C-alpha positions as CSV (number, residue, x, y, z in Angstrom):
1,X,111.3,106.9,155.3
2,X,107.4,106.8,155.7
3,X,105.3,108.9,153.9
4,X,104.3,112.2,155.3
5,X,100.0,112.7,155.9
6,X,99.2,115.7,153.2
7,X,96.5,117.0,151.5
8,X,98.7,118.3,148.4
9,X,102.1,118.8,147.7
10,X,103.2,121.0,145.4
11,X,106.8,121.2,143.8
12,X,108.9,124.0,142.6
13,X,112.3,123.2,140.4
14,X,114.8,125.8,139.6
15,X,117.4,123.9,137.2
16,X,120.0,126.7,137.5
17,X,124.2,125.7,138.3
18,X,122.6,126.9,141.7
19,X,119.2,125.8,141.6
20,X,116.9,123.8,144.1
21,X,114.0,122.2,145.4
22,X,111.1,123.4,147.2
23,X,107.6,121.5,148.0
24,X,104.9,123.2,150.0
25,X,101.1,121.7,150.8
26,X,98.1,123.7,150.5
27,X,98.3,123.8,154.5
28,X,101.8,125.4,154.5
29,X,104.1,122.9,155.8
30,X,107.4,122.9,153.6
31,X,110.6,121.7,152.8
32,X,113.4,123.1,150.5
33,X,117.1,122.0,149.4
34,X,119.6,122.4,146.7
35,X,120.0,120.2,143.5
36,X,122.3,117.7,143.9
37,X,125.2,118.4,141.0
38,X,125.5,114.7,140.1
39,X,123.0,113.4,137.8
40,X,122.4,110.1,139.6
41,X,122.4,111.7,142.8
42,X,119.2,114.5,141.3
43,X,117.2,111.2,139.7
44,X,117.9,109.6,143.3
45,X,116.6,113.2,144.9
46,X,113.6,113.5,143.1
47,X,112.6,109.5,143.3
48,X,113.5,109.6,146.9
49,X,110.8,113.0,146.9
50,X,108.2,111.1,145.3
51,X,108.5,108.3,147.5
52,X,108.2,110.2,150.8
53,X,106.0,112.7,149.7
54,X,103.9,110.6,147.4
55,X,101.8,112.3,145.0
56,X,103.0,115.5,143.6
57,X,101.9,118.5,141.5
58,X,105.1,119.8,140.0
59,X,106.6,122.9,138.1
60,X,109.9,123.7,136.5
61,X,110.5,127.2,136.6
62,X,110.3,128.7,132.9
63,X,114.2,129.2,131.6
64,X,115.7,131.1,128.7
65,X,118.9,132.1,127.4
66,X,120.1,135.9,128.8
67,X,122.5,138.5,127.0
68,X,125.4,137.9,128.4
69,X,125.4,134.0,128.4
70,X,128.0,132.2,127.0
71,X,127.4,129.3,124.9
72,X,129.0,126.6,126.8
73,X,127.0,127.9,129.9
74,X,123.5,128.0,128.1
75,X,124.2,124.2,127.2
76,X,124.3,123.3,130.5
77,X,121.7,125.1,131.8
78,X,119.7,123.3,128.7
79,X,120.8,120.1,129.8
80,X,120.0,120.5,133.5
81,X,116.4,121.6,132.2
82,X,115.8,118.6,130.1
83,X,117.0,116.3,132.5
84,X,115.1,117.5,135.5
85,X,112.3,117.4,133.2
86,X,112.7,113.9,132.3
87,X,113.5,112.6,135.3
88,X,110.1,114.1,136.8
89,X,108.1,112.6,133.7
90,X,109.9,109.1,134.5
91,X,109.1,109.4,138.0
92,X,105.2,110.0,137.4
93,X,105.8,106.8,135.0
94,X,107.1,104.9,137.8
């Protein structure tokens, strides 16, 4: 896929179980989609976005535990957050 011409892309990530990724330019062009559930597919998606969009500024939603969240669910949520953070850092270095 060829890179899109752009002025600047901004990438926002929601790391939740039904999370997603949204990209927008300062001129208003946008794309969005759900996060893949599989770790390898998620890495390929993030890496593919970098190759498709070029340089981007990325942010991950600041997350925290909520009353009533189960321990197992919060552990999975934290794993997803850490995995996405690592993917964005690794992709930046590649």
